[in-house]
Residue, then its C-alpha position, 0 to 999 in steps of 0.5 A: x551477477x544475474x541474480x543481482x540483476x533480477x533483484x534490481x528488476x524486481x525492486x524497480x518494477x515493484x516500485x513502479x507498480x505500488x506508486x501507480x507508474x504501472x497501472x493495474x491491468x497494464x501489460x508487461x511485455x518481456x521483450x519491451x522490458x528487456x530492451x528498456x533495461x538492457x538485459x535478456x528476456x531471462x532475468x525479466x521473466x524471472x523478475x515477473x515470476x517473482x512479482x507474480x508470487x507476491x500478487x503484484x503481477x498476473x502471468x496469464x497463459x498465452x497472454x503474457x504478464x500484466x500488473x495485477x488488477x483484482x476485481x471489486x469483490x477481491x479488492x473489498x476483501x483485501x481492504x477488509x483484511x488490511x483494516x484488521x492487520x493495521x488495527x492489530x499493528x496499532x493495538x500492539x504498538x500502543x502497548x509496545x512502542x519504545x520512547x524512540x519509536x514514539x518519537x519516530x512516529x511523531x516525526x512521521x506525523x509532522x512530515x504528513x502535516x507539512x505535506x498537508x499544509x503544502x497541498x503536496x499529494x505525492x509527498x503526503x503519500x510517501x509521508x503516509x507510508x512512513x507513518x504506517x511503517x513506524x506503527x509496523x515497527x513499533x508493534x514488535x511483531x516481525x511476521x505481522x509487520x511483513x504480512x501487513x506490508x505485503x498486503x499494503x503493497x498490493x493495495x498501494x495503487x488503490x490507496x493512492x486513488x483514495x487520496x484523490x477524493x476532495x479533502x481526503x488528505x485533510x481527513x487522512x491527516x486528522x485521522x492520523x492525529x487521532x491514531x497518534x494520540x491513542x498510541x501515545x496514550x497507550x490506548x490499545x483498543x482505541x488505536x485498533x478501532x481508529x486504524x481499522x476505520x482509517x483503512x476501510x473503504x466505507x460510507x460516502x467514500x465507497x462510490x468515489x473509490x469505485x468511480x476512480x477505479x481503472x476500467x475493468x477493475x469491477x469485473x468481479x463485482x457480481x462474482 
């Protein structure tokens, strides 16, 4: 029972972190969380330790736990790796996707289109995740999919920030459309290239991305 409660706490807190409900740098007080969830501090502490092992939480000596807030240099390094992982997923998916998996990717793309047309940014984020998940599934490499998903979860609060930029959702949808066409055509090189470009923080979007970062997230910019 205690183990199940810890798993539930991990699931809830992880969801709140990756969706931005709990912001990067936000303190996670054990006593407050224990009161909120109606449990003792022991399962809360265990849940925080598990989240720390995935990089979503930082446990700091004598200061307690907080939502991980990587500095700018570390963020850019993670986005760089994320682009490579996404590209590889797309490359393999273009070669390995079954007909059923291609249909699932098209359905996810249609969901993105509906949210784009409605101007539903929150809905688009969820549909966007489903689109990328369909690619991870279609790459038929479970280890790669797990590693890509884990890094995506660490970067989720910052990827949501990217969608705040004016016209970014329309741009993202257009990029998805090109990725979809490449995968359906079995063009592995193009799928790889397009997905890397889609994920990378580059060009004029870089300044906008930095401007939207939570205060303190640039603490390692000169490290």
